[in-house]
N, CA, C and O atoms as a GROMACS GRO file, in nm:
protein
  328
    1MET      N    1   0.604   4.057  -2.018
    1MET     CA    2   0.497   4.067  -2.114
    1MET      C    3   0.398   3.955  -2.100
    1MET      O    4   0.279   3.973  -2.128
    2CYS      N    5   0.444   3.837  -2.057
    2CYS     CA    6   0.352   3.725  -2.039
    2CYS      C    7   0.402   3.640  -1.923
    2CYS      O    8   0.517   3.650  -1.881
    3SER      N    9   0.311   3.558  -1.874
    3SER     CA   10   0.352   3.471  -1.764
    3SER      C   11   0.436   3.357  -1.819
    3SER      O   12   0.449   3.341  -1.940
    4ALA      N   13   0.492   3.279  -1.731
    4ALA     CA   14   0.584   3.173  -1.772
    4ALA      C   15   0.512   3.051  -1.829
    4ALA      O   16   0.577   2.961  -1.882
    5GLU      N   17   0.380   3.047  -1.821
    5GLU     CA   18   0.307   2.932  -1.872
    5GLU      C   19   0.300   2.938  -2.025
    5GLU      O   20   0.270   3.043  -2.081
    6PRO      N   21   0.329   2.827  -2.092
    6PRO     CA   22   0.330   2.828  -2.239
    6PRO      C   23   0.194   2.859  -2.300
    6PRO      O   24   0.187   2.916  -2.408
    7ILE      N   25   0.086   2.822  -2.231
    7ILE     CA   26  -0.046   2.846  -2.288
    7ILE      C   27  -0.076   2.996  -2.297
    7ILE      O   28  -0.155   3.039  -2.381
    8ASN      N   29  -0.013   3.075  -2.211
    8ASN     CA   30  -0.032   3.220  -2.215
    8ASN      C   31   0.076   3.290  -2.297
    8ASN      O   32   0.050   3.394  -2.358
    9CYS      N   33   0.194   3.235  -2.299
    9CYS     CA   34   0.308   3.303  -2.360
    9CYS      C   35   0.311   3.288  -2.512
    9CYS      O   36   0.353   3.380  -2.581
   10PHE      N   37   0.269   3.173  -2.565
   10PHE     CA   38   0.279   3.152  -2.709
   10PHE      C   39   0.194   3.250  -2.790
   10PHE      O   40   0.245   3.304  -2.888
   11PRO      N   41   0.068   3.277  -2.754
   11PRO     CA   42  -0.008   3.376  -2.831
   11PRO      C   43   0.055   3.515  -2.826
   11PRO      O   44   0.051   3.589  -2.924
   12MET      N   45   0.114   3.550  -2.712
   12MET     CA   46   0.179   3.680  -2.702
   12MET      C   47   0.302   3.686  -2.792
   12MET      O   48   0.327   3.788  -2.856
   13LEU      N   49   0.378   3.577  -2.798
   13LEU     CA   50   0.494   3.572  -2.885
   13LEU      C   51   0.453   3.584  -3.032
   13LEU      O   52   0.519   3.653  -3.110
   14VAL      N   53   0.346   3.516  -3.070
   14VAL     CA   54   0.296   3.525  -3.207
   14VAL      C   55   0.254   3.668  -3.238
   14VAL      O   56   0.280   3.718  -3.347
   15ASN      N   57   0.190   3.733  -3.145
   15ASN     CA   58   0.146   3.871  -3.164
   15ASN      C   59   0.266   3.964  -3.183
   15ASN      O   60   0.265   4.048  -3.274
   16ILE      N   61   0.367   3.950  -3.101
   16ILE     CA   62   0.486   4.036  -3.112
   16ILE      C   63   0.556   4.014  -3.245
   16ILE      O   64   0.593   4.110  -3.313
   17LEU      N   65   0.575   3.888  -3.284
   17LEU     CA   66   0.643   3.859  -3.410
   17LEU      C   67   0.562   3.907  -3.531
   17LEU      O   68   0.619   3.962  -3.626
   18SER      N   69   0.433   3.888  -3.528
   18SER     CA   70   0.348   3.931  -3.641
   18SER      C   71   0.352   4.082  -3.658
   18SER      O   72   0.367   4.132  -3.770
   19ASN      N   73   0.339   4.153  -3.550
   19ASN     CA   74   0.340   4.299  -3.559
   19ASN      C   75   0.479   4.351  -3.596
   19ASN      O   76   0.490   4.454  -3.662
   20THR      N   77   0.584   4.281  -3.554
   20THR     CA   78   0.719   4.321  -3.594
   20THR      C   79   0.738   4.306  -3.744
   20THR      O   80   0.793   4.395  -3.810
   21PHE      N   81   0.693   4.194  -3.798
   21PHE     CA   82   0.703   4.174  -3.943
   21PHE      C   83   0.619   4.275  -4.020
   21PHE      O   84   0.659   4.321  -4.127
   22LEU      N   85   0.503   4.310  -3.966
   22LEU     CA   86   0.421   4.412  -4.032
   22LEU      C   87   0.492   4.547  -4.034
   22LEU      O   88   0.487   4.618  -4.134
   23ARG      N   89   0.556   4.582  -3.924
   23ARG     CA   90   0.627   4.711  -3.919
   23ARG      C   91   0.748   4.712  -4.012
   23ARG      O   92   0.783   4.815  -4.069
   24LEU      N   93   0.813   4.594  -4.026
   24LEU     CA   94   0.927   4.586  -4.118
   24LEU      C   95   0.885   4.614  -4.262
   24LEU      O   96   0.963   4.668  -4.341
   25PHE      N   97   0.763   4.577  -4.296
   25PHE     CA   98   0.714   4.599  -4.432
   25PHE      C   99   0.632   4.729  -4.444
   25PHE      O  100   0.555   4.745  -4.538
   26ASN      N  101   0.651   4.821  -4.348
   26ASN     CA  102   0.588   4.954  -4.347
   26ASN      C  103   0.436   4.948  -4.355
   26ASN      O  104   0.375   5.025  -4.429
   27SER      N  105   0.378   4.860  -4.281
   27SER     CA  106   0.232   4.849  -4.278
   27SER      C  107   0.180   4.919  -4.153
   27SER      O  108   0.247   4.922  -4.050
   28THR      N  109   0.060   4.974  -4.162
   28THR     CA  110   0.000   5.040  -4.046
   28THR      C  111  -0.100   4.947  -3.976
   28THR      O  112  -0.156   4.984  -3.873
   29ALA      N  113  -0.121   4.830  -4.030
   29ALA     CA  114  -0.216   4.735  -3.970
   29ALA      C  115  -0.153   4.669  -3.848
   29ALA      O  116  -0.031   4.663  -3.834
   30HIS      N  117  -0.238   4.619  -3.761
   30HIS     CA  118  -0.194   4.546  -3.642
   30HIS      C  119  -0.269   4.414  -3.637
   30HIS      O  120  -0.386   4.406  -3.676
   31ILE      N  121  -0.203   4.311  -3.588
   31ILE     CA  122  -0.264   4.180  -3.567
   31ILE      C  123  -0.282   4.160  -3.418
   31ILE      O  124  -0.189   4.179  -3.340
   32ARG      N  125  -0.403   4.122  -3.380
   32ARG     CA  126  -0.431   4.091  -3.240
   32ARG      C  127  -0.446   3.941  -3.225
   32ARG      O  128  -0.518   3.878  -3.302
   33VAL      N  129  -0.380   3.885  -3.128
   33VAL     CA  130  -0.389   3.743  -3.098
   33VAL      C  131  -0.431   3.730  -2.954
   33VAL      O  132  -0.378   3.799  -2.866
   34TRP      N  133  -0.526   3.642  -2.928
   34TRP     CA  134  -0.569   3.620  -2.790
   34TRP      C  135  -0.585   3.472  -2.766
   34TRP      O  136  -0.600   3.393  -2.858
   35SER      N  137  -0.582   3.438  -2.642
   35SER     CA  138  -0.590   3.298  -2.602
   35SER      C  139  -0.707   3.281  -2.506
   35SER      O  140  -0.723   3.357  -2.410
   36GLU      N  141  -0.789   3.182  -2.535
   36GLU     CA  142  -0.897   3.147  -2.444
   36GLU      C  143  -0.884   2.998  -2.417
   36GLU      O  144  -0.944   2.917  -2.487
   37PRO      N  145  -0.805   2.960  -2.314
   37PRO     CA  146  -0.774   2.819  -2.295
   37PRO      C  147  -0.894   2.736  -2.252
   37PRO      O  148  -0.894   2.614  -2.272
   38PHE      N  149  -0.995   2.796  -2.194
   38PHE     CA  150  -1.112   2.722  -2.150
   38PHE      C  151  -1.232   2.764  -2.233
   38PHE      O  152  -1.257   2.882  -2.256
   39TYR      N  153  -1.306   2.664  -2.278
   39TYR     CA  154  -1.424   2.691  -2.358
   39TYR      C  155  -1.527   2.764  -2.274
   39TYR      O  156  -1.559   2.721  -2.163
   40SER      N  157  -1.577   2.875  -2.324
   40SER     CA  158  -1.680   2.947  -2.250
   40SER      C  159  -1.801   2.968  -2.339
   40SER      O  160  -1.789   2.989  -2.459
   41THR      N  161  -1.915   2.962  -2.279
   41THR     CA  162  -2.039   2.981  -2.353
   41THR      C  163  -2.134   3.064  -2.268
   41THR      O  164  -2.130   3.060  -2.145
   42GLN      N  165  -2.220   3.136  -2.335
   42GLN     CA  166  -2.317   3.218  -2.264
   42GLN      C  167  -2.454   3.150  -2.259
   42GLN      O  168  -2.544   3.197  -2.190
   43ASN      N  169  -2.470   3.040  -2.332
   43ASN     CA  170  -2.597   2.969  -2.337
   43ASN      C  171  -2.611   2.880  -2.214
   43ASN      O  172  -2.531   2.787  -2.197
   44PRO      N  173  -2.711   2.904  -2.127
   44PRO     CA  174  -2.724   2.823  -2.006
   44PRO      C  175  -2.762   2.678  -2.034
   44PRO      O  176  -2.730   2.590  -1.954
   45GLU      N  177  -2.828   2.651  -2.146
   45GLU     CA  178  -2.865   2.513  -2.178
   45GLU      C  179  -2.740   2.429  -2.206
   45GLU      O  180  -2.731   2.314  -2.164
   46ILE      N  181  -2.645   2.488  -2.276
   46ILE     CA  182  -2.521   2.415  -2.304
   46ILE      C  183  -2.443   2.394  -2.175
   46ILE      O  184  -2.384   2.288  -2.156
   47LYS      N  185  -2.442   2.494  -2.087
   47LYS     CA  186  -2.373   2.477  -1.959
   47LYS      C  187  -2.435   2.364  -1.878
   47LYS      O  188  -2.363   2.286  -1.816
   48ASN      N  189  -2.568   2.355  -1.879
   48ASN     CA  190  -2.635   2.247  -1.807
   48ASN      C  191  -2.602   2.111  -1.868
   48ASN      O  192  -2.579   2.014  -1.796
   49ASP      N  193  -2.598   2.104  -2.001
   49ASP     CA  194  -2.564   1.979  -2.067
   49ASP      C  195  -2.423   1.934  -2.031
   49ASP      O  196  -2.400   1.817  -2.001
   50ILE      N  197  -2.329   2.027  -2.034
   50ILE     CA  198  -2.190   1.995  -2.000
   50ILE      C  199  -2.181   1.950  -1.854
   50ILE      O  200  -2.108   1.856  -1.822
   51PHE      N  201  -2.254   2.017  -1.766
   51PHE     CA  202  -2.254   1.980  -1.625
   51PHE      C  203  -2.306   1.839  -1.605
   51PHE      O  204  -2.245   1.761  -1.532
   52PHE      N  205  -2.418   1.805  -1.668
   52PHE     CA  206  -2.476   1.672  -1.648
   52PHE      C  207  -2.393   1.562  -1.713
   52PHE      O  208  -2.390   1.450  -1.663
   53ILE      N  209  -2.326   1.592  -1.823
   53ILE     CA  210  -2.236   1.494  -1.883
   53ILE      C  211  -2.119   1.466  -1.788
   53ILE      O  212  -2.083   1.350  -1.767
   54CYS      N  213  -2.061   1.571  -1.732
   54CYS     CA  214  -1.950   1.553  -1.637
   54CYS      C  215  -1.996   1.482  -1.511
   54CYS      O  216  -1.925   1.397  -1.458
   55LEU      N  217  -2.115   1.517  -1.463
   55LEU     CA  218  -2.167   1.454  -1.342
   55LEU      C  219  -2.192   1.306  -1.365
   55LEU      O  220  -2.157   1.223  -1.280
   56SER      N  221  -2.251   1.270  -1.478
   56SER     CA  222  -2.277   1.128  -1.504
   56SER      C  223  -2.146   1.051  -1.520
   56SER      O  224  -2.136   0.937  -1.476
   57TYR      N  225  -2.048   1.113  -1.584
   57TYR     CA  226  -1.917   1.047  -1.597
   57TYR      C  227  -1.855   1.022  -1.459
   57TYR      O  228  -1.804   0.913  -1.434
   58LEU      N  229  -1.860   1.121  -1.371
   58LEU     CA  230  -1.803   1.104  -1.238
   58LEU      C  231  -1.878   1.000  -1.156
   58LEU      O  232  -1.817   0.926  -1.079
   59LEU      N  233  -2.010   0.993  -1.172
   59LEU     CA  234  -2.087   0.892  -1.099
   59LEU      C  235  -2.053   0.752  -1.148
   59LEU      O  236  -2.042   0.659  -1.067
   60ILE      N  237  -2.036   0.735  -1.278
   60ILE     CA  238  -1.997   0.604  -1.331
   60ILE      C  239  -1.858   0.568  -1.282
   60ILE      O  240  -1.832   0.453  -1.245
   61LEU      N  241  -1.769   0.665  -1.282
   61LEU     CA  242  -1.633   0.641  -1.233
   61LEU      C  243  -1.634   0.605  -1.085
   61LEU      O  244  -1.564   0.513  -1.043
   62ALA      N  245  -1.713   0.675  -1.006
   62ALA     CA  246  -1.720   0.649  -0.862
   62ALA      C  247  -1.782   0.512  -0.835
   62ALA      O  248  -1.747   0.447  -0.736
   63ALA      N  249  -1.872   0.468  -0.921
   63ALA     CA  250  -1.933   0.336  -0.902
   63ALA      C  251  -1.832   0.225  -0.932
   63ALA      O  252  -1.846   0.114  -0.879
   64GLY      N  253  -1.734   0.251  -1.014
   64GLY     CA  254  -1.638   0.148  -1.050
   64GLY      C  255  -1.517   0.139  -0.959
   64GLY      O  256  -1.444   0.041  -0.964
   65LEU      N  257  -1.495   0.239  -0.876
   65LEU     CA  258  -1.375   0.238  -0.791
   65LEU      C  259  -1.382   0.143  -0.672
   65LEU      O  260  -1.282   0.076  -0.645
   66PRO      N  261  -1.492   0.131  -0.599
   66PRO     CA  262  -1.492   0.039  -0.483
   66PRO      C  263  -1.459  -0.106  -0.518
   66PRO      O  264  -1.386  -0.170  -0.443
   67PRO      N  265  -1.511  -0.162  -0.628
   67PRO     CA  266  -1.469  -0.300  -0.661
   67PRO      C  267  -1.319  -0.311  -0.687
   67PRO      O  268  -1.259  -0.415  -0.658
   68LEU      N  269  -1.260  -0.208  -0.741
   68LEU     CA  270  -1.116  -0.210  -0.764
   68LEU      C  271  -1.039  -0.223  -0.634
   68LEU      O  272  -0.943  -0.299  -0.625
   69PHE      N  273  -1.082  -0.148  -0.532
   69PHE     CA  274  -1.016  -0.158  -0.402
   69PHE      C  275  -1.042  -0.295  -0.338
   69PHE      O  276  -0.954  -0.351  -0.272
   70ALA      N  277  -1.162  -0.347  -0.358
   70ALA     CA  278  -1.194  -0.478  -0.300
   70ALA      C  279  -1.108  -0.586  -0.364
   70ALA      O  280  -1.058  -0.673  -0.293
   71VAL      N  281  -1.092  -0.583  -0.495
   71VAL     CA  282  -1.009  -0.682  -0.563
   71VAL      C  283  -0.864  -0.669  -0.517
   71VAL      O  284  -0.796  -0.769  -0.498
   72SER      N  285  -0.819  -0.547  -0.499
   72SER     CA  286  -0.682  -0.526  -0.454
   72SER      C  287  -0.659  -0.586  -0.316
   72SER      O  288  -0.557  -0.652  -0.292
   73SER      N  289  -0.752  -0.564  -0.224
   73SER     CA  290  -0.733  -0.619  -0.090
   73SER      C  291  -0.749  -0.771  -0.090
   73SER      O  292  -0.687  -0.838  -0.008
   74MET      N  293  -0.832  -0.826  -0.179
   74MET     CA  294  -0.844  -0.971  -0.189
   74MET      C  295  -0.714  -1.033  -0.242
   74MET      O  296  -0.674  -1.141  -0.198
   75GLU      N  297  -0.649  -0.965  -0.335
   75GLU     CA  298  -0.520  -1.014  -0.386
   75GLU      C  299  -0.416  -1.012  -0.274
   75GLU      O  300  -0.334  -1.103  -0.264
   76ASP      N  301  -0.419  -0.909  -0.191
   76ASP     CA  302  -0.327  -0.902  -0.078
   76ASP      C  303  -0.354  -1.017   0.020
   76ASP      O  304  -0.261  -1.076   0.076
   77TYR      N  305  -0.482  -1.049   0.039
   77TYR     CA  306  -0.519  -1.157   0.130
   77TYR      C  307  -0.471  -1.291   0.075
   77TYR      O  308  -0.424  -1.376   0.151
   78LYS      N  309  -0.484  -1.310  -0.056
   78LYS     CA  310  -0.446  -1.438  -0.117
   78LYS      C  311  -0.296  -1.465  -0.105
   78LYS      O  312  -0.253  -1.577  -0.078
   79VAL      N  313  -0.217  -1.359  -0.127
   79VAL     CA  314  -0.071  -1.378  -0.119
   79VAL      C  315  -0.019  -1.360   0.023
   79VAL      O  316   0.101  -1.370   0.047
   80LYS      N  317  -0.109  -1.334   0.116
   80LYS     CA  318  -0.076  -1.316   0.258
   80LYS      C  319   0.034  -1.213   0.278
   80LYS      O  320   0.137  -1.239   0.341
   81SER      N  321   0.008  -1.094   0.223
   81SER     CA  322   0.109  -0.988   0.231
   81SER      C  323   0.112  -0.921   0.367
   81SER      O  324   0.205  -0.847   0.397
   82MET      N  325   0.014  -0.944   0.448
   82MET     CA  326   0.010  -0.880   0.580
   82MET      C  327   0.089  -0.956   0.681
   82MET      O  328   0.096  -0.915   0.797
   0.00000   0.00000   0.00000
């Protein structure tokens, strides 16, 4: 009925249990449960904003990584690990 991933299986389990309880109480209604694990939008402006926020974050992160490697190799040089 569902894949082994909890993000997909839990909504299905809730749906089965809810509908079972409804049938136990002789109800004709049904409950539908769905999962949308990733935020989706149809507005292209919001998609562009999200893209540029992620891009700027990655550029800032990429700018900070080379000094980290340089400090690491300088520490190795100081303790003469080679």
